[in-house]
N, C-alpha and C positions, 0 to 999 in steps of 0.2 A: 846371704849363703849361697855359694857357687855351686857348681854341678858336682864337683868332686865331693864337698862336703855335703851335699845333700844327699848322693847317694850312699857315703859312708854311713848318716844317720839311719838309714830304712835297710842296711843290708847290701851286700854286693852279689849280684843274680850270677852265677856259673851257669853258663849254659849248658858246659859240656859234664858238668858234675850234680846238677839237679835236674835237667832235663830229661823225660824218659824218652825213649826210643819205639819207635813203630817199623818195623821191617818185615817185608813180605818174601818167604824163601822159594822159589817155581824154581821148579826140575822134574825130570820122570821118576818114576820109582828105583829107589834105590841109590838116588844121587847124594846121601848123607842130609836131606833136610832135617829130620828128624834129632840126628845125631849132634848138627850145627845148634839146633834152636835150643837142644839143654844145654850147651855151653853158657846161655846167657845166664846173668844173676838171680839165684833162687827161683829156678823156674816152676810154675805149676802148668799141668798141661790138661786142654779138654780133647780128650781123645776120642776123634770121630773116625779113624783109620786103622783102629786095631792095632796099635803100636804098642800094647801093655809090656809084651816080652822085650822087646829091647830098654823101654823106659826102664821097667825094673831092672835090667842089667846095670843101667845106666844112675839106679839109686833116684829116680825123679818122680815125687807124687804125680797122680792122673787120677784124672776120672773119666771111665768108659762110658762114650755116649753109643746110642743103639738106632739103628732106624726103627719107627714107629714110636720111639720115646716122644715126649711134649719137650722138643731139644731148646727150645727158645726160651721155655722157663725155667727149665735145669739150668742153661747158659747163666740166664739174669740171676737166678737164685744162688748160684755160686760166686757170682761179682759181688753182689748184695753181701756174702756173706763172709767173703774176702776183705771189702771196705771196711765192714764191721767188726773184722776179727773175730766172727762167730763160730761157735762148733769147730771144727778141725782147725780151723785158721787162728783160732786162739794163740796157739803157740807155734802153728807153721807160719813161718815168714815166706811171703811171696813178694818178688820184685817183679818176676816175668810172667806174664800171662801167655802161653804158646796155644794156641789153634791148629793143630794138627788131624788133619787138615781142612782148609777152605773149599777145596771140593768136595769131599766128605760131606762135610756138614750143610753145603747148599741143599745135596739131595736129600738129605734129613730133614731139613727144614721146610724142603717142596714137600715131602712126604707128610709133615706135620702140618702144613697149610690145605692139603688134602682130607687127611682123615680129621681134624677139629676146624670145619668151616664156623665162620660166626653165623647163627642163625638166631634171628630174635634174643640175641645177647646172650645166649646159651651155646656151650662147645658139644656139637653133636657127634659123636665117632661115626666117622664112615671109611670103610674099607678102601685103600688106594687102589685096587686090583680093580674097583669097579668105575673108576674114574679118571679123567682125561685130565691133566694141567691145563688149566687155562690161564689168560693173562691177568686176573686177580690172583691165581695163586703166585704166579711168577712176582707180580707186585709186592705179595706178603714176604717173600723171601728177600727180595731187596731190604725191606724196610727191618727185617729182623737181623739181615746180614749188618747193617748199619749199626742196627742198636746195641749188640754186643759188643763190637768194634766202641762205639761211642761210650759205653758204661765203661770199658776196660780203660779208656783214654783218660774220662773222668775221675779216675781212682788214680792215676798218676802212675800206671805201672808201665814196664816195657811191654810191648805185645808184638809176639812174632808169630806172623802165620805163616802156614805151608800149602802150596798147591800145585798139583799137577799141571801140564801143559798141554795146550788145546792148540793145533795146526790148523792153518788156512791155506789154500793151494789155488792155484789159476787153473787157467782148461786145460792145462799141459801135465798136471799135476804136480807143478813147482810148487815148492813149500814158497810162501809170500810172507807170511806173519807167523810168529807164536806170542800166544798171550796166556794170562793163567786160565786154567780150566776151571770153571766157576759156574754155578747154575745161572741162569737168565742174564738179564743187562748189568748185572753185579761185574762180569768180566771185564766190561768197558770203561766201567768206572772206576776197579779197586786202586787203581794206581793213588787215586786222589787222597785214600784213608793212610795211604804210608809214605811215610818220610823217605825210604830207604826200600828197593826192590834189588834182590839180587837172583841172579841165574846159577843154578848149581849144575854138576854135570860130574860121571863118574868115567874113569879111562881105566880100563882093565886090559892089563899088560903080563900074560901067566898066571901066576898066581897072585900077582900083587895089582892091588885095586887103588887108584891116586883117585882124589877126589878136590874139586875145584869150585871156587865159586867166581864169578864174573861180578865186578862192581859197575861194569859199564859197559853198553848194548855189545850182546855178542850174537852174531851172526842175524839169523831174522828175528831174535827176541832183542828188542830195541828200547825196552823200558826199563832195562838194569840202571841203577843210579846209586851213587852215594850222597852222603848228606856232607861229606867234605867241601869246603872251601880252597881248601889247596890243591895245586893242581895234583893228579894221581901219574904217579912215573909206570906203575905197573898195575893192572886193573883186574889183574887175575889172582886169586892166593891159592896155592897148595893145602891140602887138610886145611881147612879155615876152620876157626875159632873164634867166638866172641872177641877175644885181645887180639887176635891178628886182623880183622876186619874194621875193628876201631884205632888200631895202631896207624893203617892206613888212613883213617878218617882224620886222626889228628895231625898224623906227620906228611901224608900225600905220597907215602912210600911203603912198598913192599913190606909188610909184618915178618919178622924171622920167628 
């Protein structure tokens, strides 16, 4: 049996149609991150950023998380329910998990780590106002960030996460780097968990607001990248949607 016949016997693997996508959308507040995430196929949102009003207008199902919740436990339970089609997910089809935003989620995970430290294998609630986060707390945040994303990946879902922007400056106050605004060391390694990173911005012209997504490095944000294997002629998409971004990904030209 030659290679072609062997491939035919086990089924052809089409990466474009069967593989899930992981995308991180980075931008300042109001840059259209949540709206863009909502254009992905059959989204469900873990909402840590109080985006319920806009999500409701977009008719997107979501679960609102709150500071002081057992955030990691809730997220893992939701993902388990999605995978087993249990509870509300028995009838609700989910193809995309949206984490909106990783910035707020990290704060929730840090508070959780301080409120419920492990002591003698039992969780003992502690007020975070009485504690200062230490290295162990930040280490737990990193583990839990990655737990949530890894479990979603294992379910074969698209993962779309949003993040604010953190700027770093030199001694003269000039911006030297822009990176995702995340809790602890995860900001330095988050790019490894996502296939694609996009930088979003909004331009206000009078009463008109135009939204743009950059699929290649822009200014001091040098992490932006597309999964496309073809040359990208235009790296900026106006009023971005899932279809426009991945038209670029497949064709290497600006989506219309």
